C-alpha positions as CSV (number, residue, x, y, z in Angstrom):
1,M,0.0,0.0,0.0
2,E,3.0,2.3,-0.1
3,H,1.9,3.9,-3.4
4,Q,-1.5,4.6,-1.9
5,K,0.2,6.3,1.1
6,E,2.7,8.3,-1.0
7,H,0.5,8.9,-4.0
8,P,-3.1,8.6,-2.8
9,L,-5.7,8.2,-5.6
10,R,-7.7,11.4,-5.2
11,L,-9.6,11.6,-8.5
12,V,-10.9,9.1,-11.0
13,F,-12.4,10.2,-14.2
14,W,-14.5,7.4,-15.6
15,E,-15.6,7.5,-19.2
16,T,-18.8,5.5,-18.5
17,T,-19.8,5.6,-22.2
18,T,-18.6,7.0,-25.5
19,R,-22.2,7.5,-26.6
20,C,-23.3,11.1,-26.9
21,N,-26.3,13.1,-28.2
22,L,-24.1,16.0,-29.4
23,D,-21.3,16.2,-32.0
24,C,-18.7,18.5,-30.3
25,V,-15.7,19.5,-32.5
26,H,-13.3,19.3,-29.6
27,C,-14.4,16.0,-28.0
28,R,-11.6,14.1,-26.3
29,A,-13.5,10.8,-26.7
30,S,-14.5,11.3,-30.3
31,A,-18.0,10.3,-29.0
32,G,-20.9,9.4,-31.3
33,P,-24.5,8.3,-31.3
34,E,-23.7,4.6,-30.6
35,A,-22.1,3.0,-27.6
36,R,-18.9,1.0,-28.1
37,P,-19.6,-2.8,-28.2
38,D,-16.9,-3.4,-25.6
39,E,-18.3,-0.9,-23.1
40,L,-18.3,-2.2,-19.5
41,T,-21.5,-4.0,-18.7
42,T,-23.6,-3.1,-15.7
43,D,-22.2,-6.0,-13.7
44,E,-18.7,-5.1,-14.7
45,A,-19.3,-1.4,-13.9
46,L,-20.6,-2.2,-10.4
47,A,-17.8,-4.6,-9.8
48,F,-15.3,-1.9,-10.7
49,V,-17.0,0.5,-8.2
50,R,-16.7,-2.0,-5.4
51,S,-13.1,-2.7,-6.3
52,L,-12.3,1.0,-6.3
53,A,-14.0,1.7,-3.0
54,S,-12.1,-1.2,-1.4
55,F,-8.7,0.5,-1.5
56,A,-9.2,4.3,-2.1
57,D,-11.5,7.2,-1.3
58,P,-11.3,9.4,-4.4
59,I,-13.8,11.7,-6.1
60,L,-15.3,9.6,-8.9
61,V,-16.3,11.7,-11.9
62,L,-18.8,9.9,-14.1
63,S,-18.2,11.3,-17.6
64,G,-18.5,10.3,-21.2
65,G,-19.5,10.9,-24.0
66,E,-22.7,11.8,-22.3
67,P,-23.2,9.7,-19.1
68,L,-26.9,10.2,-19.2
69,C,-27.0,8.2,-22.4
70,R,-26.2,5.2,-20.3
71,D,-29.4,3.5,-19.0
72,D,-27.8,2.2,-15.8
73,I,-26.0,5.5,-14.8
74,F,-28.2,6.1,-11.8
75,E,-27.6,2.5,-10.5
76,I,-23.8,3.1,-11.0
77,A,-24.0,6.4,-9.2
78,A,-26.0,5.1,-6.3
79,E,-23.7,2.1,-5.8
80,S,-20.7,4.5,-5.8
81,A,-22.3,6.8,-3.3
82,D,-23.4,3.8,-1.1
83,R,-19.8,2.6,-1.1
84,G,-18.7,6.0,0.3
85,L,-17.3,7.5,-2.8
86,R,-17.8,11.2,-3.6
87,V,-19.6,11.2,-6.9
88,A,-19.6,13.9,-9.5
89,L,-21.5,13.8,-12.8
90,A,-20.1,15.6,-15.9
91,T,-22.9,16.2,-18.4
92,N,-23.7,18.4,-21.3
93,G,-26.9,19.3,-19.6
94,T,-29.2,18.9,-22.6
95,L,-30.9,15.7,-21.4
96,V,-31.7,17.0,-17.9
97,D,-35.4,17.5,-17.3
98,D,-36.9,17.8,-13.8
99,A,-37.3,14.0,-13.5
100,V,-33.6,13.4,-14.4
101,A,-32.5,16.1,-12.0
102,A,-34.4,14.4,-9.2
103,Q,-32.8,11.0,-10.1
104,V,-29.3,12.5,-10.1
105,R,-30.0,13.9,-6.6
106,A,-31.5,10.6,-5.4
107,A,-28.5,8.6,-6.6
108,G,-26.3,10.5,-4.2
109,V,-24.3,12.6,-6.7
110,A,-22.5,15.4,-4.8
111,R,-21.8,17.8,-7.7
112,T,-22.8,18.1,-11.3
113,S,-20.9,19.9,-14.0
114,V,-22.4,21.3,-17.2
115,S,-20.2,22.2,-20.2
116,L,-20.6,25.7,-21.7
117,D,-18.2,26.7,-24.4
118,G,-19.2,30.4,-24.5
119,P,-21.5,32.9,-22.9
120,E,-24.1,32.8,-25.6
121,A,-25.9,30.4,-27.9
122,A,-24.2,31.0,-31.3
123,M,-20.7,30.3,-30.0
124,H,-21.7,27.3,-27.9
125,D,-24.0,25.7,-30.4
126,A,-21.4,26.0,-33.2
127,F,-18.9,24.0,-31.1
128,R,-21.4,21.5,-29.8
129,G,-22.8,20.7,-33.2
130,R,-26.5,21.3,-32.4
131,E,-28.7,24.4,-32.5
132,G,-30.4,24.9,-29.2
133,S,-27.8,23.1,-27.1
134,F,-26.9,26.2,-25.2
135,Y,-30.4,26.9,-24.1
136,D,-30.9,23.2,-23.2
137,A,-27.6,23.2,-21.2
138,V,-28.4,26.3,-19.2
139,T,-32.0,25.0,-18.6
140,G,-30.6,21.6,-17.5
141,L,-28.1,23.3,-15.1
142,K,-30.9,25.4,-13.6
143,R,-32.9,22.2,-13.0
144,L,-30.0,20.5,-11.3
145,K,-29.5,23.5,-9.1
146,S,-33.2,23.5,-8.3
147,A,-33.0,19.9,-7.3
148,G,-30.5,20.9,-4.6
149,L,-27.3,19.8,-6.3
150,E,-24.0,21.7,-6.3
151,T,-23.4,22.9,-9.8
152,Q,-20.3,23.7,-11.8
153,I,-19.6,25.1,-15.3
154,N,-16.8,23.6,-17.4
155,T,-15.5,25.7,-20.3
156,T,-12.9,24.4,-22.8
157,V,-10.8,27.4,-23.7
158,T,-9.8,27.9,-27.3
159,R,-9.1,30.7,-29.7
160,H,-12.8,31.0,-30.5
161,N,-13.9,31.8,-27.0
162,A,-10.8,33.1,-25.0
163,D,-11.9,36.7,-25.4
164,T,-15.3,36.0,-23.9
165,L,-14.1,34.5,-20.6
166,P,-15.2,37.6,-18.6
167,Q,-18.7,37.1,-20.0
168,V,-18.5,33.3,-19.2
169,L,-17.6,34.2,-15.6
170,R,-20.4,36.7,-15.4
171,L,-22.8,34.0,-16.6
172,A,-21.5,31.6,-14.0
173,L,-22.1,34.2,-11.3
174,D,-25.5,35.0,-12.6
175,L,-26.5,31.3,-12.6
176,G,-25.3,30.9,-9.0
177,V,-23.0,27.9,-9.6
178,Q,-20.4,26.8,-7.1
179,A,-17.5,26.7,-9.5
180,L,-16.2,27.6,-12.9
181,H,-13.4,25.3,-14.3
182,L,-11.5,26.2,-17.4
183,F,-10.1,23.4,-19.5
184,L,-7.2,24.3,-21.8
185,L,-7.4,22.4,-25.0
186,V,-5.3,19.3,-25.3
187,P,-4.7,17.9,-28.9
188,V,-6.3,14.5,-28.3
189,G,-9.3,12.9,-30.0
190,C,-11.3,15.5,-32.0
191,G,-9.1,18.1,-30.3
192,A,-6.2,17.0,-32.4
193,E,-8.1,17.8,-35.6
194,I,-8.7,21.4,-34.6
195,S,-5.5,22.0,-32.6
196,D,-3.7,24.1,-35.3
197,E,-6.5,26.6,-35.5
198,Q,-7.8,26.5,-31.9
199,M,-4.9,26.0,-29.5
200,L,-4.0,29.2,-27.8
201,P,-0.4,30.4,-28.4
202,P,1.8,30.4,-25.3
203,E,1.5,34.1,-24.7
204,R,-2.3,34.0,-24.8
205,Y,-2.3,30.9,-22.6
206,E,-0.2,32.7,-20.0
207,A,-2.5,35.8,-20.2
208,V,-5.6,33.6,-19.6
209,L,-4.1,32.0,-16.5
210,E,-3.0,35.4,-15.1
211,W,-6.6,36.7,-15.6
212,L,-8.0,33.6,-13.9
213,F,-5.8,34.1,-10.8
214,G,-6.8,37.8,-10.6
215,E,-10.5,36.9,-10.8
216,S,-10.0,34.2,-8.2
217,Q,-9.0,36.9,-5.7
218,R,-12.2,38.8,-6.5
219,V,-15.2,36.6,-7.0
220,P,-17.0,34.4,-4.5
221,I,-17.0,31.2,-6.5
222,E,-14.3,28.5,-7.0
223,L,-12.2,29.1,-10.1
224,K,-9.9,26.3,-11.3
225,A,-7.7,25.6,-14.3
226,T,-7.5,22.1,-15.6
227,C,-5.0,20.8,-18.1
228,A,-3.1,24.0,-17.3
229,P,-0.4,22.9,-14.8
230,H,1.7,26.1,-15.1
231,Y,-1.2,27.9,-13.4
232,F,0.4,26.6,-10.2
233,R,3.6,28.5,-11.1
234,I,1.5,31.6,-11.9
235,M,-0.4,31.4,-8.7
236,R,2.8,31.4,-6.7
237,Q,4.3,34.2,-8.7
238,K,1.2,36.4,-8.4
239,A,0.5,35.5,-4.8
240,K,4.0,36.5,-3.8
241,A,3.8,39.8,-5.7
242,L,0.5,40.6,-4.2
243,G,1.1,39.2,-0.7
244,A,-2.0,37.0,-1.2
245,D,-2.7,33.4,-0.2
246,I,-2.5,30.6,-2.6
247,P,-6.0,28.9,-2.9
248,R,-6.1,25.5,-1.3
249,G,-9.7,24.2,-0.7
250,E,-10.9,20.7,0.1
251,G,-12.8,17.9,-1.5
252,M,-14.4,19.1,-4.8
253,S,-12.7,22.4,-4.3
254,A,-9.1,21.1,-3.7
255,V,-6.2,22.9,-5.3
256,T,-3.1,20.8,-5.0
257,K,-0.5,20.9,-7.8
258,G,-0.3,21.0,-11.6
259,C,-0.2,17.8,-13.7
260,L,-1.6,15.1,-11.5
261,A,-1.7,12.4,-14.2
262,G,-0.7,9.0,-12.7
263,Q,0.3,10.7,-9.4
264,H,-3.1,11.4,-7.8
265,V,-5.4,11.0,-10.9
266,C,-6.3,8.3,-13.3
267,F,-8.7,7.8,-16.2
268,V,-10.8,4.7,-16.9
269,S,-12.1,4.3,-20.4
270,A,-15.5,3.0,-21.4
271,S,-13.9,-0.4,-22.1
272,G,-11.9,-0.5,-18.8
273,E,-8.5,0.7,-20.0
274,V,-6.6,2.7,-17.4
275,Y,-4.6,5.8,-18.4
276,P,-2.8,8.4,-16.4
277,C,-5.4,10.9,-17.6
278,G,-8.0,11.1,-20.3
279,Y,-5.6,13.0,-22.6
280,L,-2.6,10.8,-22.3
281,P,-3.5,7.6,-24.3
282,V,-0.9,5.2,-22.8
283,S,-2.6,2.3,-21.1
284,S,-1.4,0.6,-18.0
285,G,-3.9,-2.2,-17.9
286,N,-7.6,-3.0,-17.9
287,V,-9.9,-3.2,-14.9
288,R,-11.6,-6.3,-16.6
289,T,-8.5,-8.3,-16.0
290,T,-6.4,-6.4,-13.3
291,P,-7.8,-4.6,-10.2
292,L,-7.3,-0.9,-10.4
293,E,-5.4,-1.1,-7.0
294,E,-2.8,-3.3,-8.7
295,I,-2.5,-1.0,-11.7
296,W,-2.2,2.0,-9.5
297,Q,0.6,0.4,-7.4
298,T,2.6,-1.3,-10.2
299,S,2.3,0.7,-13.4
300,D,5.8,1.7,-14.8
301,V,4.2,4.6,-16.6
302,F,2.6,5.9,-13.4
303,A,5.9,5.4,-11.6
304,Q,7.7,7.6,-14.1
305,L,5.1,10.3,-13.9
306,R,5.6,10.4,-10.1
307,D,9.3,11.2,-10.3
308,P,9.9,14.9,-11.3
309,S,13.6,14.2,-11.6
310,L,12.8,12.3,-14.8
311,L,11.3,15.3,-16.6
312,K,13.3,16.5,-19.6
313,G,14.1,19.8,-21.3
314,K,13.2,23.0,-19.5
315,C,10.6,21.2,-17.4
316,G,13.4,19.1,-15.9
317,A,15.4,22.3,-15.2
318,C,12.5,24.3,-13.8
319,E,12.3,25.4,-10.2
320,F,8.6,24.9,-10.3
321,R,8.7,21.3,-11.6
322,A,7.4,19.8,-8.3
323,V,4.3,22.0,-8.3
324,C,3.7,22.3,-12.0
325,G,5.2,19.4,-13.9
326,G,4.1,20.6,-17.3
327,C,1.2,18.9,-19.1
328,R,2.4,15.4,-19.8
329,A,-0.4,14.9,-22.4
330,R,0.7,17.9,-24.5
331,A,4.3,16.8,-24.2
332,Y,3.3,13.3,-25.5
333,A,1.2,14.7,-28.3
334,A,4.0,17.0,-29.4
335,S,6.9,14.5,-29.1
336,G,5.7,11.0,-28.3
337,D,7.5,11.3,-25.0
338,W,5.4,11.9,-21.9
339,L,8.5,13.1,-20.0
340,A,9.4,15.8,-22.5
341,E,9.0,19.5,-21.8
342,E,5.6,21.2,-21.9
343,P,5.4,22.7,-25.4
344,F,2.9,25.5,-24.5
345,C,4.7,27.2,-21.6
346,L,6.5,30.5,-22.0
347,Y,8.4,30.4,-18.7
348,Q,12.1,30.1,-18.8
349,P,13.6,28.4,-15.7
350,V,16.1,30.4,-13.7
351,G,19.6,29.9,-14.9
352,S,18.7,28.2,-18.2
353,E,19.1,29.5,-21.7
354,P,16.0,30.2,-23.8
355,P,15.6,28.2,-27.0
356,A,15.9,29.9,-30.3
357,S,12.2,29.5,-30.8
358,A,11.2,31.1,-27.5
359,G,8.3,33.5,-27.8
360,K,7.2,32.2,-31.2
361,D,3.5,31.3,-31.7
362,Q,3.3,27.6,-31.3
363,G,-0.4,27.4,-31.5
């Protein structure tokens, strides 16, 4: 159990299905209208929940695809909550009517997140591939909130919506959600197809994260950056300059360190494959044949990700490597090496020479 003591499993993202009722251009899962034939069955899903709860106490995020497309999702959620796991549901919101909202609450879900990719319909609907999806998502979120659930907005930040983030934040405040989480695009799945035109250049990436920290000092809701590990460097730099505290939080609101892939986080695919995160497609086993506890303790990939001394390039030389670590998924997408340097970080470590390409637009 040494790995669980030194690297406790705090967060499990579970792709319960690849089926989805939308056609989002940036989808990590390349989801579609039909479920994969090798998707975990109900019995296998419940067995996985019991196995997970037997050795760890993570937050379990039920995602997809669209998890509400899975007929047994409430049975899975209820079993997870009954086993003592803290359950979150990540949905696009469009399938949530009053009855569904009541079922989500009854199943013991602690928080629900709804994805909004802009502050208004035209922008969101264009990315989600269906007219009316913005209205349906906001209506679904309101229904979840009315059912007594904690709510959160997830926004994937790309070139098309980066300038509208203040309006997205205003919308989150107006809707009364507990949290706004920004996801910086990772070139995986459908995201790889649009990465050249939609990935933020490093300078813009840095500016967005600086803006987020400033707003976190002002607004009364939780703001977090996901797939943006150098936010943890920026937080420290800005907090030191301002004499402010670094956000910490607990439970659903915890702020710990940058890239957690394989260190405190893992991803389980619809077919049971276990990855360091949903954007780093390097499998360490399958829960159908190997308990997650064993994978968590013995994976060579996870072991490498837990050792910051193995990081290469400027990530390896960086004084913030233990709190940031760089995005291992972006490193892998760019170079085929999950230990390579983060390709979308402007920061030059103290004492190291900037590369000839420093400051050029990489996105």
